[in-house]
Kinemage of the C-alpha trace (Angstrom):
@kinemage 1
@onewidth
@group {chain A} dominant
@subgroup {mainchain}
@vectorlist {calphas} color= white
{ca met a 1} P 96.679 55.140 65.031
{ca gly a 2} L 96.166 51.505 64.197
{ca lys a 3} L 92.437 51.920 63.391
{ca pro a 4} L 91.721 55.569 62.544
{ca lys a 5} L 88.097 55.017 61.422
{ca ala a 6} L 86.976 52.760 64.273
{ca phe a 7} L 84.764 55.498 65.708
{ca leu a 8} L 82.550 55.232 62.607
{ca asn a 9} L 81.477 51.639 63.193
{ca ile a 10} L 82.169 50.966 66.884
{ca gly a 11} L 79.849 52.668 69.345
{ca arg a 12} L 80.695 53.752 72.848
{ca gln a 13} L 80.239 50.884 75.277
{ca glu a 14} L 80.391 51.487 79.019
{ca ala a 15} L 80.825 48.673 81.521
{ca gly a 16} L 77.741 49.858 83.409
{ca tyr a 17} L 76.692 49.171 86.986
{ca arg a 18} L 75.718 46.099 88.919
{ca ser a 19} L 71.974 45.497 89.315
{ca ile a 20} L 70.344 47.960 91.712
{ca his a 21} L 68.644 45.196 93.678
{ca asp a 22} L 72.036 43.531 94.080
{ca arg a 23} L 74.298 46.464 94.874
{ca ile a 24} L 72.190 48.289 97.483
{ca his a 25} L 72.692 45.387 99.882
{ca asp a 26} L 76.478 45.775 100.097
{ca phe a 27} L 79.262 48.348 99.822
{ca gly a 28} L 81.102 46.630 96.969
{ca glu a 29} L 82.049 48.773 93.974
{ca val a 30} L 79.001 49.367 91.784
{ca glu a 31} L 80.878 49.681 88.501
{ca gln a 32} L 81.556 46.623 86.376
{ca thr a 33} L 84.338 46.009 83.824
{ca leu a 34} L 84.513 45.010 80.171
{ca asn a 35} L 86.595 42.065 78.985
{ca ser a 36} L 89.980 42.798 77.402
{ca his a 37} L 88.673 42.423 73.821
{ca gln a 38} L 85.858 44.920 74.422
{ca arg a 39} L 88.249 47.268 76.171
{ca arg a 40} L 90.662 47.226 73.232
{ca glu a 41} L 87.741 47.926 70.895
{ca gln a 42} L 86.803 50.957 72.979
{ca ala a 43} L 90.390 52.204 72.922
{ca ser a 44} L 90.405 51.884 69.114
{ca arg a 45} L 87.695 54.571 68.914
{ca cys a 46} L 90.210 57.281 69.880
{ca met a 47} L 90.679 59.365 66.731
{ca asp a 48} L 94.243 60.660 67.261
{ca cys a 49} L 92.884 64.177 66.691
{ca gly a 50} L 95.082 66.843 65.188
{ca val a 51} L 94.239 68.962 68.232
{ca pro a 52} L 93.679 66.557 71.163
{ca phe a 53} L 91.399 68.585 73.403
{ca cys a 54} L 91.561 65.801 75.988
{ca his a 55} L 95.154 66.896 76.750
{ca trp a 56} L 93.942 70.437 77.308
{ca ala a 57} L 90.968 69.472 79.488
{ca cys a 58} L 92.810 67.069 81.800
{ca pro a 59} L 94.472 68.857 84.756
{ca leu a 60} L 97.205 66.195 84.646
{ca gly a 61} L 97.720 66.521 80.892
{ca asn a 62} L 97.057 62.811 80.370
{ca lys a 63} L 98.079 61.558 76.930
{ca ala a 64} L 94.880 59.690 76.155
{ca pro a 65} L 95.471 59.211 72.397
{ca glu a 66} L 98.894 57.687 73.044
{ca trp a 67} L 97.863 55.173 75.681
{ca asn a 68} L 94.577 54.369 73.968
{ca asp a 69} L 96.573 53.481 70.848
{ca ala a 70} L 98.897 51.210 72.852
{ca leu a 71} L 95.890 49.596 74.543
{ca tyr a 72} L 94.191 48.938 71.200
{ca lys a 73} L 97.345 47.235 69.924
{ca gly a 74} L 97.489 45.031 73.020
{ca glu a 75} L 100.654 46.725 74.311
{ca trp a 76} L 99.430 46.880 77.900
{ca glu a 77} L 102.776 47.630 79.516
{ca gln a 78} L 103.468 50.458 77.067
{ca ala a 79} L 99.981 51.825 77.741
{ca tyr a 80} L 100.742 51.742 81.472
{ca arg a 81} L 104.085 53.572 81.018
{ca leu a 82} L 102.418 56.285 78.950
{ca leu a 83} L 99.557 56.628 81.414
{ca thr a 84} L 101.756 56.955 84.489
{ca ser a 85} L 104.100 59.419 82.803
{ca thr a 86} L 101.495 62.040 83.757
{ca asn a 87} L 99.159 60.321 86.250
{ca pro a 88} L 100.664 58.890 89.455
{ca phe a 89} L 97.459 57.145 90.608
{ca pro a 90} L 95.266 56.095 87.670
{ca glu a 91} L 93.542 53.517 89.873
{ca phe a 92} L 91.933 56.471 91.709
{ca thr a 93} L 91.007 58.688 88.763
{ca gly a 94} L 89.945 55.632 86.765
{ca arg a 95} L 87.191 55.106 89.323
{ca ile a 96} L 86.088 58.537 90.537
{ca cys a 97} L 87.166 61.189 88.020
{ca pro a 98} L 84.306 63.018 86.237
{ca ala a 99} L 86.398 62.607 83.068
{ca leu a 100} L 86.903 66.186 81.956
{ca cys a 101} L 88.814 64.730 79.005
{ca glu a 102} L 85.725 62.906 77.749
{ca lys a 103} L 83.611 66.057 77.749
{ca ala a 104} L 86.315 67.742 75.631
{ca cys a 105} L 86.707 64.728 73.314
{ca val a 106} L 85.997 65.571 69.656
{ca leu a 107} L 83.711 62.530 69.514
{ca asn a 108} L 81.603 64.184 72.214
{ca leu a 109} L 80.959 67.035 69.799
{ca phe a 110} L 80.446 64.623 66.903
{ca asn a 111} L 77.829 62.315 68.431
{ca his a 112} L 78.056 62.658 72.249
{ca glu a 113} L 79.821 59.295 72.437
{ca pro a 114} L 83.357 60.189 73.564
{ca thr a 115} L 86.142 57.673 74.010
{ca thr a 116} L 85.855 55.791 77.329
{ca asn a 117} L 89.069 57.296 78.692
{ca arg a 118} L 88.239 56.919 82.382
{ca glu a 119} L 87.333 53.251 82.138
{ca asp a 120} L 90.275 52.626 79.805
{ca glu a 121} L 92.788 54.049 82.261
{ca cys a 122} L 91.337 51.987 85.102
{ca ala a 123} L 91.630 48.849 82.950
{ca ile a 124} L 95.236 49.706 82.076
{ca val a 125} L 96.419 50.163 85.657
{ca glu a 126} L 94.524 47.149 86.960
{ca gly a 127} L 96.079 45.097 84.181
{ca ala a 128} L 99.493 46.450 85.150
{ca phe a 129} L 99.041 45.378 88.767
{ca arg a 130} L 97.726 41.996 87.658
{ca glu a 131} L 100.617 41.341 85.248
{ca gly a 132} L 103.309 42.545 87.638
{ca phe a 133} L 104.342 45.600 85.615
{ca ile a 134} L 104.175 47.686 88.795
{ca gln a 135} L 107.123 47.122 91.093
{ca pro a 136} L 108.635 49.336 93.830
{ca cys a 137} L 111.179 51.812 92.476
{ca val a 138} L 113.552 53.041 95.181
{ca pro a 139} L 115.492 56.106 93.944
{ca gln a 140} L 118.986 57.201 94.857
{ca arg a 141} L 118.798 59.634 97.775
{ca asn a 142} L 120.059 63.212 97.606
{ca gly a 143} L 120.425 63.639 101.381
{ca lys a 144} L 117.565 66.093 101.870
{ca lys a 145} L 114.328 65.485 103.786
{ca val a 146} L 110.877 66.865 103.040
{ca ala a 147} L 107.756 66.728 105.227
{ca val a 148} L 104.279 66.426 103.729
{ca val a 149} L 101.351 67.252 106.022
{ca gly a 150} L 98.247 65.421 104.843
{ca ser a 151} L 97.885 62.212 102.859
{ca gly a 152} L 94.982 62.993 100.572
{ca pro a 153} L 95.363 62.948 96.784
{ca ala a 154} L 97.432 66.163 96.722
{ca gly a 155} L 99.729 65.064 99.543
{ca leu a 156} L 100.236 61.593 98.078
{ca ala a 157} L 100.980 63.029 94.624
{ca ala a 158} L 103.531 65.478 96.056
{ca ala a 159} L 105.077 62.767 98.229
{ca thr a 160} L 105.553 60.237 95.440
{ca ala a 161} L 106.973 62.840 93.052
{ca leu a 162} L 109.446 64.167 95.640
{ca asn a 163} L 110.390 60.649 96.653
{ca gln a 164} L 111.242 59.731 93.061
{ca met a 165} L 113.344 62.903 92.826
{ca gly a 166} L 115.519 61.494 95.600
{ca tyr a 167} L 114.183 63.298 98.671
{ca gln a 168} L 113.488 61.397 101.872
{ca val a 169} L 109.783 62.051 102.393
{ca thr a 170} L 107.829 61.786 105.636
{ca val a 171} L 104.042 62.071 105.429
{ca phe a 172} L 102.173 63.183 108.565
{ca glu a 173} L 98.511 62.148 108.751
{ca lys a 174} L 96.130 63.070 111.576
{ca asn a 175} L 93.852 60.079 110.921
{ca glu a 176} L 94.562 56.410 111.495
{ca ala a 177} L 95.222 55.645 107.823
{ca ala a 178} L 96.285 57.408 104.642
{ca gly a 179} L 94.047 58.629 101.845
{ca gly a 180} L 92.311 61.743 103.145
{ca leu a 181} L 89.170 62.391 101.122
{ca leu a 182} L 89.757 59.176 99.162
{ca arg a 183} L 89.438 57.092 102.317
{ca tyr a 184} L 87.091 59.090 104.533
{ca gly a 185} L 84.930 61.015 102.071
{ca ile a 186} L 84.309 58.667 99.151
{ca pro a 187} L 82.152 55.592 99.820
{ca asn a 188} L 83.492 52.095 99.272
{ca phe a 189} L 80.902 51.478 96.574
{ca lys a 190} L 82.786 53.994 94.437
{ca leu a 191} L 86.341 53.301 95.630
{ca asn a 192} L 87.214 50.122 97.487
{ca lys a 193} L 89.701 51.013 100.223
{ca ala a 194} L 91.833 47.973 99.332
{ca val a 195} L 92.801 49.981 96.243
{ca ile a 196} L 94.224 52.719 98.495
{ca asp a 197} L 95.971 50.212 100.764
{ca arg a 198} L 97.650 48.612 97.758
{ca arg a 199} L 99.081 51.967 96.647
{ca ile a 200} L 100.205 52.967 100.149
{ca ser a 201} L 102.050 49.650 100.516
{ca leu a 202} L 103.846 50.400 97.244
{ca leu a 203} L 104.783 53.922 98.358
{ca glu a 204} L 106.134 52.557 101.640
{ca ala a 205} L 108.192 50.002 99.746
{ca glu a 206} L 109.621 52.891 97.712
{ca gly a 207} L 110.823 54.585 100.889
{ca ile a 208} L 108.099 57.019 101.923
{ca glu a 209} L 107.513 57.102 105.684
{ca phe a 210} L 103.917 57.477 106.886
{ca arg a 211} L 103.247 58.664 110.438
{ca tyr a 212} L 99.619 58.301 111.494
{ca gly a 213} L 97.646 59.898 114.299
{ca glu a 214} L 99.844 62.996 114.216
{ca ala a 215} L 98.011 66.267 113.714
{ca val a 216} L 101.201 68.275 113.467
{ca glu a 217} L 101.304 72.039 113.222
{ca cys a 218} L 103.426 73.655 110.549
{ca ser a 219} L 105.144 75.756 113.218
{ca ala a 220} L 106.282 72.617 115.028
{ca leu a 221} L 107.849 71.283 111.858
{ca leu a 222} L 109.445 74.641 111.103
{ca ala a 223} L 111.107 74.585 114.505
{ca gln a 224} L 112.986 71.470 113.479
{ca ser a 225} L 113.157 72.132 109.751
{ca glu a 226} L 116.684 73.460 109.733
{ca glu a 227} L 118.155 70.250 111.064
{ca gln a 228} L 115.488 67.833 109.813
{ca tyr a 229} L 113.233 69.031 106.990
{ca ala a 230} L 114.526 71.169 104.156
{ca ala a 231} L 110.981 71.903 102.973
{ca ile a 232} L 107.391 71.371 104.099
{ca val a 233} L 104.348 70.708 101.926
{ca ile a 234} L 100.932 71.556 103.393
{ca ala a 235} L 98.249 69.314 101.870
{ca thr a 236} L 95.584 69.326 104.566
{ca gly a 237} L 92.600 69.746 102.238
{ca thr a 238} L 89.470 71.647 103.256
{ca pro a 239} L 88.633 70.303 106.703
{ca thr a 240} L 85.820 72.762 107.490
{ca ala a 241} L 82.452 71.908 105.950
{ca arg a 242} L 79.959 74.651 105.133
{ca asp a 243} L 77.327 74.569 107.876
{ca leu a 244} L 73.705 75.753 107.967
{ca asn a 245} L 73.172 77.787 111.105
{ca ile a 246} L 69.404 78.177 111.146
{ca pro a 247} L 66.936 77.586 113.997
{ca gly a 248} L 66.953 73.979 115.174
{ca arg a 249} L 70.528 73.237 114.099
{ca glu a 250} L 71.186 71.716 117.547
{ca leu a 251} L 68.530 69.011 117.149
{ca lys a 252} L 69.636 65.397 117.227
{ca gly a 253} L 69.522 64.084 113.668
{ca val a 254} L 71.171 67.022 111.879
{ca his a 255} L 74.663 66.081 110.684
{ca leu a 256} L 77.365 67.191 108.299
{ca ala a 257} L 77.686 64.809 105.358
{ca leu a 258} L 81.127 63.588 106.390
{ca asp a 259} L 79.765 62.605 109.805
{ca leu a 260} L 77.906 59.869 107.958
{ca leu a 261} L 80.398 59.085 105.185
{ca ser a 262} L 83.600 58.932 107.226
{ca gln a 263} L 81.976 56.950 110.028
{ca gln a 264} L 80.501 54.403 107.618
{ca asn a 265} L 83.896 53.900 105.977
{ca arg a 266} L 85.463 53.386 109.403
{ca val a 267} L 82.776 50.860 110.315
{ca leu a 268} L 83.574 48.913 107.149
{ca ala a 269} L 87.240 49.023 108.159
{ca gly a 270} L 86.387 47.349 111.468
{ca met a 271} L 86.013 50.293 113.834
{ca glu a 272} L 83.185 50.142 116.368
{ca phe a 273} L 80.907 52.947 117.548
{ca ser a 274} L 78.370 53.086 120.349
{ca lys a 275} L 74.662 53.365 119.620
{ca glu a 276} L 74.744 57.025 120.660
{ca glu a 277} L 77.701 57.791 118.367
{ca arg a 278} L 76.365 55.936 115.341
{ca val a 279} L 75.023 58.045 112.474
{ca thr a 280} L 72.657 55.832 110.531
{ca ala a 281} L 69.789 56.173 108.088
{ca lys a 282} L 68.248 52.815 108.943
{ca gly a 283} L 64.454 53.013 108.916
{ca lys a 284} L 64.462 56.813 108.487
{ca asp a 285} L 63.222 59.368 105.997
{ca val a 286} L 66.441 61.113 104.978
{ca leu a 287} L 66.875 64.650 103.661
{ca val a 288} L 70.119 65.583 101.904
{ca ile a 289} L 70.753 69.322 101.570
{ca gly a 290} L 73.143 69.957 98.696
{ca gly a 291} L 73.060 68.751 95.107
{ca gly a 292} L 76.698 67.849 94.451
{ca asp a 293} L 78.735 64.647 94.507
{ca thr a 294} L 78.933 64.559 98.306
{ca gly a 295} L 75.144 64.673 98.477
{ca ser a 296} L 74.982 61.829 95.961
{ca asp a 297} L 77.362 59.785 98.117
{ca cys a 298} L 75.046 60.348 101.094
{ca ile a 299} L 72.116 59.015 99.062
{ca gly a 300} L 73.914 55.799 98.144
{ca thr a 301} L 75.103 55.297 101.720
{ca ala a 302} L 71.607 55.896 103.119
{ca his a 303} L 70.181 53.214 100.827
{ca arg a 304} L 72.786 50.697 101.956
{ca gln a 305} L 72.056 51.476 105.592
{ca gly a 306} L 68.376 50.681 105.033
{ca cys a 307} L 66.668 54.065 104.877
{ca lys a 308} L 62.927 54.431 104.327
{ca ser a 309} L 63.245 57.212 101.741
{ca val a 310} L 65.701 59.859 100.497
{ca thr a 311} L 65.004 63.404 99.326
{ca gln a 312} L 67.722 65.699 97.989
{ca ile a 313} L 67.205 69.462 97.782
{ca glu a 314} L 69.372 72.126 96.179
{ca ile a 315} L 69.079 75.900 96.507
{ca met a 316} L 70.276 76.530 92.937
{ca pro a 317} L 68.160 76.021 89.774
{ca lys a 318} L 67.952 72.664 88.042
{ca pro a 319} L 70.815 72.208 85.561
{ca val a 320} L 70.183 71.850 81.854
{ca glu a 321} L 69.048 68.377 80.825
{ca gly a 322} L 70.813 66.697 77.945
{ca pro a 323} L 74.404 66.557 76.751
{ca val a 324} L 74.747 70.221 75.668
{ca asp a 325} L 75.118 73.253 77.953
{ca pro a 326} L 74.660 76.525 76.004
{ca gln a 327} L 76.406 78.444 78.799
{ca asn a 328} L 79.504 76.238 78.555
{ca pro a 329} L 79.837 75.056 74.951
{ca trp a 330} L 82.278 72.362 73.851
{ca pro a 331} L 85.091 71.789 74.688
{ca asn a 332} L 84.323 73.220 78.143
{ca phe a 333} L 82.801 70.934 80.768
{ca pro a 334} L 78.997 71.082 80.401
{ca arg a 335} L 77.116 71.942 83.588
{ca thr a 336} L 74.250 69.612 82.794
{ca leu a 337} L 72.021 67.479 84.998
{ca lys a 338} L 74.023 64.612 86.473
{ca thr a 339} L 72.335 61.375 87.450
{ca thr a 340} L 74.653 59.132 89.456
{ca ser a 341} L 74.383 55.452 90.355
{ca ser a 342} L 73.094 56.572 93.756
{ca his a 343} L 70.301 58.637 92.207
{ca glu a 344} L 69.286 55.613 90.144
{ca glu a 345} L 68.805 53.663 93.368
{ca gly a 346} L 65.901 55.900 94.346
{ca cys a 347} L 65.722 59.562 95.325
{ca thr a 348} L 63.323 62.516 95.139
{ca arg a 349} L 65.297 65.469 93.737
{ca arg a 350} L 64.196 69.089 94.013
{ca trp a 351} L 65.825 72.372 93.025
{ca asn a 352} L 65.258 76.040 93.969
{ca ile a 353} L 64.566 75.060 97.577
{ca asn a 354} L 65.764 77.198 100.485
{ca thr a 355} L 65.976 75.688 103.989
{ca leu a 356} L 64.410 77.852 106.709
{ca glu a 357} L 64.259 75.848 109.937
{ca phe a 358} L 64.872 72.432 111.462
{ca leu a 359} L 61.847 71.227 113.412
{ca gly a 360} L 61.858 68.735 116.260
{ca lys a 361} L 60.254 67.268 119.334
{ca asp a 362} L 61.982 66.386 122.602
{ca gly a 363} L 65.323 67.400 121.079
{ca lys a 364} L 64.973 65.085 118.068
{ca leu a 365} L 64.540 66.107 114.450
{ca thr a 366} L 61.088 65.506 112.960
{ca gly a 367} L 61.040 67.733 109.889
{ca val a 368} L 62.475 70.668 107.978
{ca lys a 369} L 60.665 73.845 106.951
{ca val a 370} L 61.644 74.810 103.414
{ca gln a 371} L 60.660 77.478 100.925
{ca glu a 372} L 60.479 77.234 97.145
{ca ile a 373} L 62.309 80.147 95.543
{ca asp a 374} L 63.132 81.800 92.230
{ca trp a 375} L 66.315 83.507 91.095
{ca ile a 376} L 65.913 86.804 89.218
{ca pro a 377} L 68.653 88.812 87.498
{ca asn a 378} L 70.336 91.437 89.612
{ca pro a 379} L 69.845 94.877 88.018
{ca asp a 380} L 73.222 95.893 89.385
{ca gly a 381} L 74.894 92.813 87.965
{ca gly a 382} L 76.567 90.073 89.995
{ca arg a 383} L 74.805 87.324 91.921
{ca pro a 384} L 71.097 86.879 91.048
{ca ile a 385} L 68.524 87.836 93.674
{ca met a 386} L 66.622 85.114 95.526
{ca thr a 387} L 62.862 85.633 95.792
{ca glu a 388} L 60.254 83.534 97.598
{ca lys a 389} L 57.729 81.540 95.599
{ca gly a 390} L 54.552 80.181 97.182
{ca lys a 391} L 54.257 79.236 100.835
{ca pro a 392} L 56.745 77.397 103.096
{ca glu a 393} L 56.256 73.660 103.442
{ca ile a 394} L 57.504 70.976 105.814
{ca ile a 395} L 59.472 67.923 104.699
{ca lys a 396} L 59.165 65.051 107.157
{ca thr a 397} L 62.562 63.639 108.077
{ca glu a 398} L 64.467 62.071 110.949
{ca leu a 399} L 67.945 62.555 109.464
{ca val a 400} L 69.353 65.605 107.683
{ca leu a 401} L 72.744 65.476 105.981
{ca leu a 402} L 74.382 68.813 105.128
{ca ala a 403} L 76.347 68.413 101.879
{ca met a 404} L 76.884 72.037 100.909
{ca gly a 405} L 80.596 72.006 100.220
{ca phe a 406} L 83.639 73.129 102.175
{ca leu a 407} L 85.216 76.435 103.166
{ca lys a 408} L 88.518 77.417 101.600
{ca pro a 409} L 91.178 77.475 104.334
{ca glu a 410} L 93.061 80.633 105.240
{ca his a 411} L 96.807 80.375 105.752
{ca pro a 412} L 99.314 82.667 107.451
{ca lys a 413} L 102.337 83.887 105.566
{ca tyr a 414} L 104.770 80.978 105.536
{ca pro a 415} L 108.540 80.983 105.102
{ca ala a 416} L 109.933 80.337 101.626
{ca asn a 417} L 110.450 76.624 102.289
{ca val a 418} L 106.748 75.966 102.999
{ca phe a 419} L 104.454 75.137 100.079
{ca val a 420} L 100.652 74.713 100.051
{ca cys a 421} L 98.915 72.502 97.514
{ca gly a 422} L 95.642 70.859 96.566
{ca asp a 423} L 92.365 71.894 98.182
{ca ala a 424} L 94.315 73.524 101.030
{ca ala a 425} L 95.562 76.061 98.484
{ca asn a 426} L 92.710 76.290 96.001
{ca gly a 427} L 89.562 75.318 97.889
{ca ala a 428} L 87.464 72.187 97.392
{ca ser a 429} L 87.749 70.751 93.906
{ca leu a 430} L 88.255 67.478 92.047
{ca val a 431} L 90.641 64.701 93.047
{ca val a 432} L 92.363 64.992 89.672
{ca arg a 433} L 92.989 68.716 90.240
{ca ala a 434} L 94.377 68.015 93.716
{ca met a 435} L 96.775 65.451 92.237
{ca ala a 436} L 97.878 67.898 89.550
{ca ser a 437} L 98.504 70.541 92.208
{ca gly a 438} L 100.549 68.060 94.253
{ca leu a 439} L 102.778 67.250 91.276
{ca gln a 440} L 103.217 70.934 90.433
{ca thr a 441} L 104.122 71.709 94.053
{ca ala a 442} L 106.701 68.912 94.089
{ca arg a 443} L 108.413 70.545 91.096
{ca lys a 444} L 108.382 73.889 92.927
{ca val a 445} L 109.948 72.298 96.008
{ca asp a 446} L 112.635 70.665 93.886
{ca ala a 447} L 113.433 73.935 92.112
{ca tyr a 448} L 113.595 75.804 95.432
{ca leu a 449} L 115.900 73.282 97.089
{ca lys a 450} L 118.154 73.264 94.050
{ca gly a 451} L 118.322 77.057 94.142
{ca leu a 452} L 116.816 77.467 90.696
């Protein structure tokens, strides 16, 4: 390391967010950037630990100490090469990853000011694009073709890895553009879709074929696999959201979270919807059911659409406040209370709330009956028991967004040349884990086709 004691006199500095009063009026990215001098100072804080727990925590095995050192020394191209030796799309993780590596950073244990790995990697890749370090790399072909079904983070990671191994890769995508969850689930204020388009253009230049609007079945590809595709990768994610089938579910105004998020992203891309089709929070009291990242994205989107108010409820207890989680001590990821940029924009948050019934008039939603609850230990072990607390109450709302996660898909038994990866294999998880799964699956495909 060029500056092994920098962490003692240089504090953690995050780029921060744009002003709330500025950002809620557009869908531009909320996060700002540091200048190159500040960024190099932040990279210098990496301690080059004897045991780099960041390697262990990152699903991709990113070599943060190595590329932070190169960044501190001003060796931007070397930092980029080190970063992309493990991470195919740092422009994605640099914006939306929860930074598991930072929670495992030794500095997080020391003073809860870990190295700014996520922001550093975003700065590195953006610098690489800006300086022209990133150019299409077309590999020598080996004569074999592979089909990838789904173009989310797992599918894209598998496709680019297989392409660079020499396979001719065709990606089938049911939607009108590539990206999957990145494009249709994550709002533009967290990930500008021009960032995705830039990467897809690069992958196309490297020889990957994208076929849009084709919701192909695996069986159809298998029928032609002998003469066309030597292997098939299934990367279709978790398309089925967890629903809430309680009385009143049919009322107009009750929607799955992605009904709002995907439609808003399509509107920003230029697609038009009729007044009846449009899901909007404009002028409404909004209730978000579900306390995770998807619920947070609904809050930020509702603000930008001009909502009157937003309330978010969660059936589970409130997480621990503060940087330390006694149930998951360092270097594990702490399950502590998370306050996102969307929460900062204004939101009433409540925990231990069970939803009983959607209420309405003339077929339209007017409120939701909820019940405060407690969780008590199960004497037989296992899941705690839910008990009612107090009396039911009614939350006034004209728009409910269900953000309660997604169901893990079930797959039939596939032939040996079919591989499943990402959320399609493991259930809903992080983008970085989906990418890691895609890379691992690409290696499995390569080993299978080589007869190893």
